[in-house]
C-alpha positions in Angstrom: 20.7 14.2 -41.8 21.1 11.2 -39.5 17.7 9.8 -40.5 18.5 10.2 -44.1 21.9 8.5 -43.4 20.5 5.7 -41.6 17.7 5.0 -44.2 20.3 5.0 -46.9 22.4 2.6 -45.0 19.4 0.3 -44.5 18.6 0.4 -48.1 22.1 -0.5 -49.2 22.0 -3.4 -46.5 18.8 -4.6 -48.2 20.2 -4.6 -51.7 23.3 -6.3 -50.6 21.2 -8.9 -48.6 19.1 -9.6 -51.6 22.1 -10.1 -53.8 23.6 -12.5 -51.4 20.4 -14.4 -50.8 21.3 -17.2 -53.2 24.5 -17.9 -51.2 22.7 -17.9 -48.0 23.9 -15.4 -45.3 25.2 -16.7 -41.8 22.8 -16.4 -38.9 24.8 -13.6 -37.5 24.7 -11.7 -40.8 20.9 -12.2 -40.9 20.5 -11.0 -37.2 22.3 -7.9 -37.8 20.6 -7.0 -41.0 17.1 -7.5 -39.5 18.1 -5.4 -36.4 19.3 -2.6 -38.4 16.2 -2.5 -40.8 13.7 -2.8 -37.8 15.5 0.2 -36.1 15.1 2.2 -39.2 11.3 1.2 -39.7 10.5 2.3 -36.1 12.2 5.7 -36.5 10.1 6.2 -39.8 6.8 4.6 -39.2 3.8 6.7 -40.3 0.1 6.3 -40.9 -0.5 4.2 -44.0 2.6 2.0 -43.8 2.1 -1.8 -44.0 3.0 -4.4 -41.5 2.9 -8.1 -42.1 1.6 -11.0 -40.1 3.9 -14.1 -39.7 3.2 -17.1 -37.9 4.6 -17.1 -34.3 5.9 -20.6 -34.8 8.2 -19.7 -37.6 9.3 -16.6 -36.1 10.3 -18.2 -32.9 12.3 -20.9 -35.0 14.0 -18.1 -36.7 14.9 -16.3 -33.4 16.5 -19.4 -32.0 18.4 -20.1 -35.3 20.0 -16.6 -35.4 20.9 -16.4 -31.7 22.3 -19.7 -31.3 25.8 -18.6 -31.5 25.2 -15.5 -29.3 24.8 -17.3 -25.9 25.0 -21.0 -25.0 22.1 -20.9 -22.6 19.7 -18.7 -24.7 17.0 -21.1 -24.0 16.6 -19.8 -20.6 15.8 -16.5 -21.8 12.8 -17.9 -23.8 11.2 -20.0 -21.3 7.7 -20.8 -22.3 8.3 -20.6 -26.1 8.1 -23.5 -28.2 11.5 -25.2 -28.8 12.3 -25.6 -32.5 16.0 -26.5 -32.0 17.8 -29.0 -34.2 20.3 -31.4 -32.9 22.3 -31.0 -29.8 26.1 -30.9 -29.4 28.0 -33.1 -27.0 27.9 -30.3 -24.4 24.2 -30.5 -24.5 23.8 -27.0 -26.3 20.9 -26.8 -28.8 21.7 -26.2 -32.3 18.8 -24.7 -34.4 18.4 -25.8 -38.2 17.8 -23.0 -40.7 14.1 -22.5 -41.1 12.2 -23.7 -44.2 10.0 -21.4 -46.1 7.5 -19.1 -44.3 4.2 -20.9 -43.8 1.3 -18.8 -42.7 -1.4 -21.4 -43.5 -2.2 -21.8 -39.6 -3.5 -18.1 -39.8 -5.8 -18.5 -42.8 -9.5 -19.0 -42.4 -10.9 -22.1 -44.2 -13.7 -20.1 -45.7 -13.3 -17.7 -48.5 -12.3 -14.1 -48.0 -15.6 -12.1 -47.4 -14.5 -9.1 -49.2 -12.4 -9.2 -52.5 -11.4 -5.5 -51.9 -9.3 -6.4 -48.8 -5.6 -5.8 -49.0 -4.6 -9.5 -49.7 -7.9 -11.1 -50.6 -7.3 -13.6 -47.7 -9.4 -13.9 -44.6 -7.6 -14.8 -41.4 -9.1 -16.6 -38.3 -11.2 -14.4 -36.0 -9.3 -16.0 -32.9 -5.7 -15.1 -33.5 -3.7 -13.7 -30.6 -0.5 -11.8 -31.1 2.3 -13.4 -29.4 0.5 -16.7 -29.4 -0.3 -17.1 -33.0 1.5 -14.3 -35.0 4.0 -11.4 -34.7 3.8 -8.2 -36.8 6.8 -7.2 -39.0 7.5 -4.0 -40.8 7.2 -4.2 -44.6 11.0 -4.1 -45.0 11.7 -6.8 -42.5 9.0 -9.0 -44.2 10.5 -8.2 -47.8 14.0 -9.3 -46.7 12.8 -12.5 -44.8 10.7 -13.4 -47.9 13.5 -12.8 -50.3 15.7 -15.2 -48.0 13.2 -18.0 -47.3 10.1 -17.6 -49.6 6.6 -18.9 -48.7 3.6 -17.0 -47.7 1.1 -16.0 -48.3 1.6 -12.4 -47.5 -0.8 -11.1 -44.9 -0.6 -7.2 -44.9 -2.2 -4.8 -42.7 -2.1 -1.1 -42.5 -1.1 1.3 -39.7 -3.6 3.6 -38.5 -3.7 6.4 -35.9 -5.2 4.7 -32.8 -5.3 7.6 -30.3 -6.3 11.2 -29.8 -2.8 12.4 -30.7 -1.4 12.0 -34.2 1.6 10.1 -32.8 -0.3 7.0 -31.4 -0.1 4.2 -34.2 -1.5 0.9 -34.3 -1.8 -2.0 -36.9 -5.4 -2.8 -37.8 -5.2 -6.4 -37.8 -9.0 -6.7 -38.2 -10.6 -3.9 -40.4 -14.3 -3.3 -39.8 -16.6 -6.0 -41.3 -19.9 -4.5 -42.2 -23.1 -6.0 -43.3 -24.6 -4.0 -46.4 -28.3 -4.2 -46.7 -30.0 -2.5 -50.0 -33.4 -1.3 -49.9 -35.8 -1.8 -51.7 -34.1 -4.4 -53.7 -33.2 -6.6 -50.6 -29.7 -7.5 -51.7 -27.0 -8.1 -49.0 -23.2 -8.2 -49.0 -20.2 -7.8 -46.7 -17.4 -5.3 -46.8 -14.0 -5.0 -45.0 -13.1 -1.4 -44.6 -10.6 0.4 -42.3 -12.3 2.3 -39.3 -10.1 5.2 -40.4 -11.7 5.4 -43.8 -14.4 8.2 -44.5 -18.0 7.7 -44.9 -17.5 8.8 -48.5 -15.2 5.7 -49.2 -17.9 3.5 -47.7 -20.5 5.1 -49.9 -18.4 4.6 -53.0 -17.5 1.0 -52.0 -21.1 0.1 -51.4 -22.0 1.5 -54.9 -19.2 -0.5 -56.6 -20.4 -3.7 -55.0 -24.1 -3.3 -55.9 -23.4 -1.4 -59.2 -25.4 1.7 -58.1 -25.2 5.3 -59.0 -23.6 7.5 -56.3 -26.3 10.3 -56.7 -29.2 8.0 -56.1 -28.0 6.3 -53.0 -27.7 7.2 -49.3 -26.4 5.1 -46.4 -27.7 4.8 -43.0 -26.2 3.7 -39.5 -28.7 1.0 -39.1 -27.7 -0.2 -35.6 -30.3 -2.3 -34.1 -32.2 -2.7 -37.4 -33.4 1.0 -36.9 -32.3 4.1 -38.9 -30.0 5.4 -36.3 -28.4 8.2 -38.2 -28.0 9.4 -42.1 -24.5 9.2 -43.0 -24.1 12.2 -45.1 -21.0 13.8 -43.8 -18.5 12.3 -46.5 -15.5 13.5 -44.8 -16.2 12.0 -41.4 -14.3 8.7 -40.7 -16.2 5.5 -39.6 -14.3 5.8 -36.3 -15.7 9.0 -35.5 -19.2 7.9 -36.7 -19.0 5.2 -34.2 -19.4 2.3 -36.6 -18.7 -1.1 -34.9 -17.8 -4.5 -36.1 -20.5 -6.4 -37.8 -22.7 -3.4 -37.6 -25.6 -3.2 -40.3 -25.3 -0.4 -42.8 -28.5 0.3 -44.8 -28.0 1.2 -48.6 -31.1 3.1 -49.6 -31.7 3.4 -53.3 -33.9 6.6 -54.1 -36.4 6.4 -57.1 -35.7 10.1 -57.4 -33.0 12.2 -56.2 -35.3 14.7 -54.6 -37.1 12.0 -52.6 -37.6 12.9 -49.0 -35.7 10.5 -46.7 -37.7 8.8 -44.0 -36.2 9.2 -40.6 -38.9 7.8 -38.5 -37.1 4.9 -37.2 -38.5 2.4 -40.0 -37.2 -1.0 -39.3 -35.7 -3.3 -42.1 -38.9 -5.4 -42.1 -40.8 -2.2 -43.2 -38.4 -2.0 -46.2 -39.1 -5.4 -47.4 -36.4 -7.5 -45.8 -36.8 -10.4 -43.7 -35.9 -9.4 -40.1 -32.8 -11.3 -39.5 -30.4 -11.0 -36.3 -26.9 -10.3 -37.4 -24.6 -13.2 -36.5 -22.2 -12.5 -33.5 -18.7 -13.0 -34.6 -16.0 -13.7 -32.1 -13.1 -11.1 -32.8 -9.9 -11.5 -31.0 -7.6 -8.7 -32.2 -3.9 -8.9 -31.5 -2.9 -9.9 -28.0 -0.2 -7.3 -27.5 1.3 -4.5 -29.3 4.5 -6.5 -30.6 7.1 -4.1 -31.8 10.3 -4.8 -33.6 13.4 -2.8 -33.4 13.6 -0.8 -30.1 10.4 -1.8 -28.5 7.7 0.1 -30.5 5.1 1.1 -27.9 1.5 2.6 -28.1 2.8 6.0 -29.0 4.9 4.5 -31.8 3.4 1.4 -33.5 1.1 -1.4 -32.1 -1.2 -3.9 -33.4 -4.9 -2.9 -33.4 -6.0 -5.2 -30.6 -5.9 -5.7 -27.0 -2.7 -5.8 -25.0 -2.8 -8.6 -22.6 0.6 -8.3 -21.1 3.8 -6.9 -22.3 5.1 -9.4 -24.7 8.2 -11.5 -23.5 11.3 -10.2 -24.7 12.7 -12.0 -27.6 16.3 -11.1 -28.2 18.1 -11.0 -31.5 21.3 -10.0 -29.9 23.2 -10.4 -26.7 20.9 -9.5 -23.9 23.4 -8.9 -21.3 24.5 -5.5 -22.7 22.2 -2.5 -22.4 22.1 0.7 -24.3 19.6 3.4 -24.9 17.9 1.8 -27.9 17.2 -1.3 -25.8 19.1 -3.5 -28.2 22.5 -3.5 -26.5 25.1 -3.4 -29.4 23.6 -6.0 -31.8 20.2 -6.8 -30.5 16.5 -6.5 -31.3 13.9 -6.5 -28.5 10.1 -7.0 -29.0 7.8 -5.8 -26.4 4.1 -4.8 -25.9 2.4 -1.8 -24.6 -0.2 -1.1 -21.8 -3.8 -1.8 -22.6 -7.1 -1.1 -20.7 -7.1 2.7 -21.1 -10.0 2.8 -23.3 -13.3 4.4 -22.2 -16.9 3.6 -23.1 -19.0 6.0 -25.1 -22.4 7.0 -23.3 -25.2 5.9 -25.7 -27.7 7.8 -23.7 -28.3 7.1 -20.0 -25.9 4.0 -20.2 -23.5 5.1 -17.4 -25.0 2.3 -15.4 -24.0 -0.2 -17.9 -20.6 1.2 -18.8 -19.5 1.4 -15.0 -20.4 -2.2 -14.6 -18.6 -3.2 -17.8 -15.5 -1.5 -16.8 -15.4 -3.1 -13.3 -15.5 -6.6 -15.0 -13.2 -5.8 -17.7 -10.4 -4.6 -15.5 -10.6 -7.6 -13.2 -7.3 -9.4 -13.8 -8.8 -12.9 -13.9 -11.5 -12.0 -16.4 -9.2 -9.9 -18.5 -6.8 -12.9 -18.9 -9.8 -15.4 -19.5 -11.5 -13.6 -22.1 -8.2 -12.7 -24.0 -7.5 -16.4 -24.4 -9.4 -18.9 -26.7 -12.3 -19.1 -24.1 -14.9 -20.1 -26.6 -14.1 -23.8 -26.0 -15.8 -23.5 -22.7 -19.0 -22.0 -24.1 -22.0 -24.1 -23.2 -24.1 -24.0 -26.4 -26.9 -26.3 -25.1 -27.6 -24.8 -21.7 -31.2 -24.1 -21.5 -30.5 -21.6 -18.8 -28.0 -19.7 -20.8 -28.0 -17.4 -23.8 -26.7 -19.9 -26.4 -23.3 -18.4 -25.8 -24.2 -15.1 -27.4 -23.8 -13.1 -24.2 -20.4 -14.4 -23.4 -19.4 -13.8 -27.0 -20.5 -10.2 -27.0 -18.8 -9.5 -23.7 -15.6 -11.1 -24.9 -15.4 -9.1 -28.0 -16.2 -5.9 -26.0 -13.5 -6.8 -23.6 -10.8 -7.2 -26.3 -11.8 -3.9 -27.8 -11.1 -2.1 -24.6 -7.8 -3.8 -24.1 -6.7 -2.6 -27.5 -3.7 -0.3 -27.5 -4.6 3.3 -27.9 -7.3 5.3 -26.2 -10.0 5.8 -28.7 -13.5 5.3 -26.9 -15.5 2.4 -27.8 -19.3 2.6 -28.4 -20.8 -0.6 -26.9 -23.8 -0.8 -29.2 -23.5 -4.4 -30.2 -23.2 -5.6 -26.6 -26.1 -3.5 -25.5 -28.3 -4.9 -28.3 -27.3 -8.4 -27.4 -28.2 -7.6 -23.7 -31.5 -6.1 -24.5 -32.4 -9.2 -26.4 -32.0 -11.4 -23.3 -33.0 -8.8 -20.8 -35.6 -6.6 -22.4 -35.8 -4.4 -19.2 -32.3 -2.9 -20.3 -33.5 -2.0 -23.8 -34.1 1.5 -24.7 -32.2 4.4 -23.0 -33.9 4.7 -19.5 -31.7 4.8 -16.4 -31.2 1.5 -14.6 -29.4 0.2 -11.5 -25.8 -0.9 -12.2 -26.0 -3.7 -9.6 -29.2 -5.2 -11.3 -27.3 -5.2 -14.6 -24.1 -6.6 -13.0 -26.2 -9.5 -11.4 -27.9 -10.3 -14.7 -24.6 -10.2 -16.5 -22.7 -12.4 -14.1 -25.4 -15.0 -14.0 -25.7 -14.9 -17.8 -21.9 -15.3 -18.3 -22.0 -18.2 -15.8 -24.7 -20.0 -17.6 -23.0 -19.5 -21.2 -19.6 -20.6 -19.6 -20.9 -23.4 -17.3 -18.6 -26.3 -17.8 -21.2 -28.8 -16.6 -23.1 -29.9 -19.7 -25.6 -32.2 -17.8 -26.4 -31.2 -14.3 -26.6 -34.2 -11.9 -29.3 -34.5 -9.2 -27.8 -33.7 -5.8 -29.6 -34.1 -2.3 -28.2 -32.0 0.6 -28.5 -33.5 4.1 -28.9 -31.7 7.2 -26.0 -31.0 9.5 -27.3 -33.3 12.1 -24.5 -32.2 14.5 -21.8 -33.0 12.0 -18.6 -30.8 12.1 -19.0 -27.6 10.1 -16.0 -28.3 7.8 -17.5 -31.6 6.7 -20.9 -30.1 6.0 -19.5 -27.0 4.2 -17.4 -29.2 2.0 -20.3 -31.4 1.1 -22.5 -28.4 0.1 -19.8 -26.8 -1.9 -19.2 -30.2 -3.8 -22.8 -30.4 -4.7 -22.7 -26.8 -5.9 -19.7 -27.5 -8.1 -21.2 -30.6 -9.4 -23.8 -28.5 -11.1 -22.2 -25.1 -11.5 -18.5 -24.8 -12.7 -17.4 -21.8 -14.6 -14.9 -18.8 -14.5 -17.7 -16.8 -12.6 -17.8 -19.6 -9.9 -14.0 -19.5 -9.6 -13.6 -16.0 -9.3 -16.8 -14.4 -7.8 -18.5 -17.0 -5.9 -18.1 -17.9 -2.1 -20.1 -19.7 0.6 -21.8 -18.5 3.7 -23.1 -20.4 6.7 -26.7 -19.9 7.8 -27.8 -20.6 11.2 -31.5 -20.3 12.2 -32.5 -20.7 15.9 -36.1 -21.3 16.9 -37.1 -18.9 19.7 -39.4 -21.5 21.4 -37.6 -24.8 21.5 -34.1 -23.5 20.6 -34.0 -25.9 17.4 -30.8 -25.0 15.5 -30.6 -25.4 11.7 -27.3 -25.0 9.8 -27.0 -24.7 6.1 -24.3 -23.7 3.6 -25.3 -21.6 0.5 -23.2 -20.0 -2.4 -23.4 -16.4 -2.9 -22.0 -14.1 -5.6 -22.3 -10.7 -4.0 -23.4 -9.1 -0.6 -26.0 -6.4 -0.6 -24.8 -4.3 2.3 -27.1 -1.8 4.1 -26.2 1.8 3.7 -26.3 3.4 7.0 -24.1 5.7 9.0 -24.3 4.0 12.3 -24.4 0.3 13.3 -24.9 1.1 17.0 -27.0 3.6 19.1 -26.4 5.3 22.4 -29.1 5.0 25.0 -29.3 6.8 28.4 -30.7 4.9 31.2 -31.2 5.8 34.8 -30.3 3.1 37.5 -32.0 2.6 40.8 -31.0 0.4 43.7 -33.8 -1.0 45.9 -31.8 -1.5 49.1 -31.0 2.2 49.7 -27.2 1.7 48.9 -26.9 4.5 46.5 -28.6 7.5 44.6 -29.9 7.0 41.4 -27.3 7.2 38.6 -27.6 8.0 34.9 -25.3 6.1 32.4 -25.2 6.0 28.5 -24.5 2.8 26.9 -23.9 1.6 23.4 -25.9 -1.1 21.9 -26.3 -2.7 18.4 -28.8 -0.5 16.4 -30.6 -3.7 15.1 -30.3 -5.4 18.6 -32.7 -6.8 21.0 -33.7 -6.2 24.6 -31.2 -8.7 25.9 -28.4 -6.7 24.4 -29.7 -3.7 26.2 -30.1 -5.5 29.5 -26.5 -7.0 29.0 -25.0 -3.6 28.5 -26.7 -2.2 31.5 -25.6 -5.1 33.6 -22.1 -4.4 32.7 -22.3 -0.7 33.2 -23.6 -1.2 37.0 -21.2 -3.9 37.6 -24.1 -6.4 38.4 -23.4 -9.3 40.9 -24.2 -12.9 40.0 -26.9 -12.7 42.7 -28.6 -9.7 41.2 -30.7 -9.2 38.2 -31.9 -6.0 36.3 -35.5 -5.1 35.8 -35.9 -2.7 32.8 -38.9 -0.6 32.4 -40.3 2.1 30.2 -41.7 5.2 32.2 -44.8 7.1 30.8 -46.7 9.8 32.7 -44.8 8.9 35.8 -46.0 5.3 35.6 -44.4 2.0 34.6 -45.8 1.6 31.1 -44.2 -1.8 30.4 -41.5 -4.1 31.4 -38.9 -4.7 28.8 -38.3 -8.4 29.7 -38.7 -10.3 26.4 -35.2 -10.8 25.4 -36.0 -11.3 21.6 -37.9 -8.1 21.0 -36.1 -5.6 18.7 -34.5 -2.4 20.2 -36.3 -0.7 17.4 -39.3 -0.5 19.5 -37.7 1.9 21.9 -37.8 5.4 20.5 -35.3 8.2 21.2 -37.8 10.2 23.1 -38.8 7.4 25.6 -37.6 7.4 29.2 -36.0 4.2 30.6 -35.3 3.2 34.2 -33.4 0.0 35.3 -33.7 -1.4 38.9 -31.1 -3.7 40.6 -33.1 -6.3 42.6 -32.0 -9.6 44.2 -32.6 -12.8 42.3 -35.0 -15.5 43.7 -34.9 -19.1 43.3 -38.6 -19.5 44.3 -39.9 -16.4 42.6 -40.8 -13.2 44.0 -43.4 -10.4 43.9 -42.5 -6.9 42.7 -43.5 -4.0 44.7 -43.9 -0.8 42.8 -43.9 2.4 44.5 -45.7 5.3 42.9 -45.2 8.9 44.1 -48.2 11.4 44.3 -48.5 14.8 45.3 -51.3 17.4 45.5 -51.9 19.7 42.6 -54.2 22.6 42.3 -56.9 21.4 39.9 -59.4 24.1 40.4 -59.6 27.2 42.5 -61.2 25.3 45.5 -60.1 21.6 44.7 -56.9 19.8 44.8 -56.1 16.4 43.5 -53.3 13.6 44.1 -51.5 13.2 40.8 -48.3 10.9 40.0 -45.0 12.6 39.8 -41.3 11.5 39.5 -40.2 8.1 38.7 -41.6 4.9 40.4 -39.3 2.7 42.3 -39.2 -1.1 42.5 -38.2 -3.7 45.0 -38.7 -7.4 45.4 -40.6 -9.0 48.3 -38.9 -12.0 49.4 -41.4 -13.4 51.8 -44.3 -15.9 52.3 -47.9 -15.6 51.0 -48.8 -13.2 53.8 -47.0 -10.0 54.5 -47.4 -7.4 57.2 -48.0 -3.7 56.6 -45.1 -2.8 58.8 -42.7 -4.8 56.5 -43.8 -2.7 53.5 -43.2 0.4 55.4 -39.5 -0.8 56.2 -39.1 -1.7 52.5 -40.2 1.8 51.2 -38.2 3.6 53.9 -35.0 1.6 53.0 -35.5 2.6 49.1 -36.0 6.3 50.0 -32.9 6.4 52.3 -30.4 7.8 49.8 -32.9 10.7 49.2 -33.1 11.9 52.8 -31.6 15.2 53.3 -28.7 15.7 55.8 -29.3 17.3 59.1 -33.0 16.9 59.2 -34.5 17.1 62.7 -37.8 15.1 63.0 -40.7 16.8 64.6 -42.0 15.7 68.2 -45.2 14.3 66.8 -43.6 11.7 65.3 -44.2 8.1 66.5 -42.0 7.4 69.7 -40.9 4.2 68.0 -39.4 6.3 65.1 -36.7 8.0 67.1 -33.0 7.0 67.0 -30.3 6.9 64.3 -30.3 5.2 61.0 -27.7 2.4 60.3 -25.3 2.4 57.4 -27.2 1.2 54.2 -24.1 -0.5 53.2 -24.3 -3.0 56.1 -27.7 -4.3 54.5 -26.3 -5.6 51.3 -27.3 -4.8 47.7 -30.4 -5.7 46.1 -32.4 -7.4 48.9 -34.7 -6.4 51.6 -34.7 -8.9 54.5 -38.3 -8.8 55.7 -37.8 -11.2 58.5 -35.0 -9.1 60.2 -35.9 -5.6 59.2 -33.9 -3.0 61.0 -35.7 -1.1 63.8 -33.0 1.6 63.7 -34.5 2.8 60.3 -38.0 2.9 61.8 -36.5 5.2 64.6 -35.2 7.6 61.9 -37.8 7.9 59.4 -41.5 8.8 60.2 -44.3 6.6 59.1 -45.0 7.3 55.5 -48.6 7.8 54.2 -48.7 4.6 52.1 -51.7 3.3 50.1 -51.8 -0.2 48.7 -53.9 -1.0 45.9 -54.5 -4.8 45.1 -55.5 -6.2 41.8 -59.3 -5.9 42.7 -58.6 -1.9 43.0 -59.2 -2.1 46.7 -57.2 0.4 48.8 -55.5 -0.4 51.9 -54.0 2.1 54.2 -50.5 1.0 55.3 -49.8 3.9 57.8 -52.5 2.7 60.4 -50.6 -0.1 62.3 -47.9 -2.4 61.5 -49.8 -5.5 62.0 -52.2 -5.5 59.2 -51.8 -8.9 57.1 -51.9 -8.6 53.4 -52.5 -11.8 51.3 -49.9 -11.9 48.3 -50.9 -15.3 47.0 -53.2 -13.9 44.4 -50.8 -11.1 43.4 -48.2 -10.8 40.6 -47.2 -7.6 42.0 -48.0 -4.9 44.6 -48.7 -1.3 43.8 -48.2 1.1 46.7 -48.9 4.8 46.5 -46.8 7.2 48.5 -48.6 10.5 49.1 -46.0 13.3 49.5 -47.2 16.0 51.8 -45.5 19.4 51.6 -43.8 18.6 55.0 -42.5 15.3 53.9 -41.2 17.0 50.5 -39.0 19.1 52.7 -37.2 16.3 54.2 -36.1 14.4 50.9 -34.1 15.5 47.7 -36.8 14.4 45.2 -35.2 16.0 42.3 -33.4 12.7 42.0 -36.8 11.3 41.0 -38.1 14.0 38.7 -35.5 14.4 36.1 -35.4 11.3 34.1 -33.7 11.9 30.8 -34.7 10.8 27.3 -33.2 7.7 25.7 -31.4 9.8 23.2 -31.3 13.6 22.9 -30.0 15.2 19.7 -27.5 17.9 20.0 -24.6 19.5 18.0 -22.3 16.6 18.7 -24.8 13.9 17.4 -25.6 16.0 14.4 -21.9 16.2 13.5 -21.4 12.4 13.9 -24.0 11.9 11.3 -21.9 13.7 8.7 -19.0 11.4 9.1 -17.9 9.5 5.9 -19.4 6.1 5.3 -16.8 3.3 5.1 -17.2 -0.1 3.6 -16.1 -1.7 6.7 -19.0 0.2 8.5 -21.4 -1.3 6.1 -20.1 -4.8 6.6 -20.5 -4.4 10.2 -24.0 -3.6 9.9 -24.6 -6.4 7.3 -22.8 -9.0 9.6 -25.1 -8.8 12.5 -27.6 -11.5 13.9 -31.3 -10.3 13.7 -34.7 -11.9 13.8 -36.6 -12.8 10.6 -39.2 -10.3 9.6 -42.8 -11.6 10.2 -43.4 -11.8 6.5 -40.5 -14.3 6.1 -41.1 -16.8 9.1 -39.2 -19.9 9.3 -40.9 -23.4 9.7 -39.4 -25.1 12.7 -39.2 -28.9 12.1 -39.3 -29.6 15.7 -42.3 -27.2 16.7 -44.1 -28.1 13.4 -44.9 -24.4 13.2 -43.9 -21.1 11.7 -41.5 -19.2 13.9 -39.9 -15.8 13.8 -36.4 -17.4 14.1 -33.2 -15.5 14.7 -30.9 -15.7 11.7 -27.1 -15.4 11.6 -24.8 -15.5 8.5 -21.2 -16.5 8.6 -18.9 -15.9 5.7 -17.5 -19.3 5.3 -15.6 -19.6 1.9 -14.6 -16.3 0.2 -14.3 -16.0 -3.5 -10.9 -15.1 -5.1 -11.9 -11.4 -5.6 -12.6 -10.7 -1.9 -9.5 -12.3 -0.5 -8.3 -10.3 2.5 -11.7 -9.2 3.4 -12.2 -9.9 7.2 -14.5 -12.9 7.9 -17.3 -11.7 10.2 -20.8 -12.8 11.3 -23.5 -11.4 9.1 -27.2 -10.9 8.9 -29.8 -11.1 6.2 -30.1 -7.3 6.3 -32.3 -5.4 3.8 -30.0 -3.2 1.4 
């Protein structure tokens, strides 16, 4: 009853306003009438109603005119809109003149209408934006304004259902423009038709244009110049059939009604046409879903186009008062709806493409850029680009996705354009989304590159200059040749440092980047278990587990072990791999990768004293007798070898070596042991405290005689580099020449009686570098974070042998170490920590 009364009152108001048009209403009367009529139109909007486009310039003039008496400072509430005020009074308050006749000529395309069957027979520009170029008014509001001011032309558009529900309405500003191709005659034409019209209506329209008999014509979805689908469901809408703007429709004339239809994918060329690529048209549907009277939103009425932002409020009444209808007591508000809620249809294994598109479409900077008049920045002559076609296709698709309503979009035109320039993405096979994104960003950059003629630039070497100066120089050179929205938003700069492992030559460059390929790994570090031995007899062997970078080098491991055992400045670590109870190799090359150490290897570290003049290493190998056959025994290595340094002259006495070995074994001696009487008389007495001797060095000139009194003479055998065996247990004065030796190997033959005096289990249980267990398995199931991937990526590492670096100082190819530093971050990654990085393989 209320709606009927309201409609009746509105109709009465229209009649009165029309009668009074000749006398001219006051601005206040015009404002009130438009407000009431707009409210009524909102409440009664339904599918099929007409809305009219009116130029934004004229509309803003009228808004200023009818509001000039409402608030003196109204201009503050319309900041950013064009000022169409008239003269100013003495107080500086703008007074708007009454607008002249409505002039929509700015919206009209210069060319003729492509379809005489359109609503008004007038074609509008393809690049119009609602809120910038035009607004949408209900038919009743347009009729009243037209009766007051005249002008035109009238640009009518229909209201359609834009969503899944029956209450989501939109104004279809740009109906579908379809290319009709007739076979076998070869005729062509263009038709404008609503996406909500049925296939039957398209069928009848095509037959009327070409004067064909309905019963002798069938129509095909001719997407990609292939017979994609026969359109024979006459009640199905074009929207449901996924027909897109500027799509080809094949009109096939049958010689006989009973002819069999060919569905083998025959192309247009096969049917007698010249194969012609459809022209890409830049479509810019309405910018927002402008609503009149009460803020019509997407679930009420909106233009059929994308919604850039909520349209700035334009008040037809006093804005300081609020009411439930959003107008105060006498106002009309216009506002937009939220966009960007539209999905992409899967055309067949196109999820990789859809996901990449949605990421770009919902990047705010891209959304704003492609909803504006970006075609002025298209580089039509760039030989590296796609003649602007890729940018146009992406821009059109973006606008469709930002249209109000939630009807899914089939990205067929974009996919066809993409496949034309990147054939690897043609067809319907699965592809990598990152590969598509990389191609798309590169293509958009070249299509939108503001640099028309790229200058030649020469990048100088750093030569010790400050990084800031060199980085700015490299970036300026890059911008001189590459300047686009892609560079503005997506590109950054990294610092690349290469160090020669031979001459330590450092090369620094700064290069642009668009994306970072992060390694997907669950651990950026690895745990390693190592047993530490002292050579001065000051402590028992100890096992420690340290953490090192997974892609680190030996120097990282040596540093971690040094920290773990509190290494003094006068000491150093000798790191070795133990295999079959012998020293397999020394891990002393700082630049070798830790990946050469396997989890089941056995490592030992030895604390020894540094020597300024160099030293000879003594390796003590343990042997014991093992039953080899029923009547034979053999000495075989066991346990972990020990290492000490010989700080002495070129000649050393056998007794000194006895003293060094006894010192190393002191921590293993069992307590309360009483030595037999057959020991050498010189070996009686008490041992001194090992801590009195210091760490890491055996003083061969002042060897303690007290240790010799405690320990029996050990059965030692020295083997020199010529494989000659020397018995060190037969006297202390035997001279041994060390000048020709890089190391001394001494075998200690453990008798059963000697084994009873020592805790040799400390030598036998050398753990593996890493042993898997329940805890480690659980750790591997922890979730992978982006920060973990960045840490793995941002790490120094050597170049792979296949990618050696030419050192300008050595004049040779070197396996240099490479380190990347993120120097300049693109706008989209603002807030990401700046860390060092490596050129890791993704």
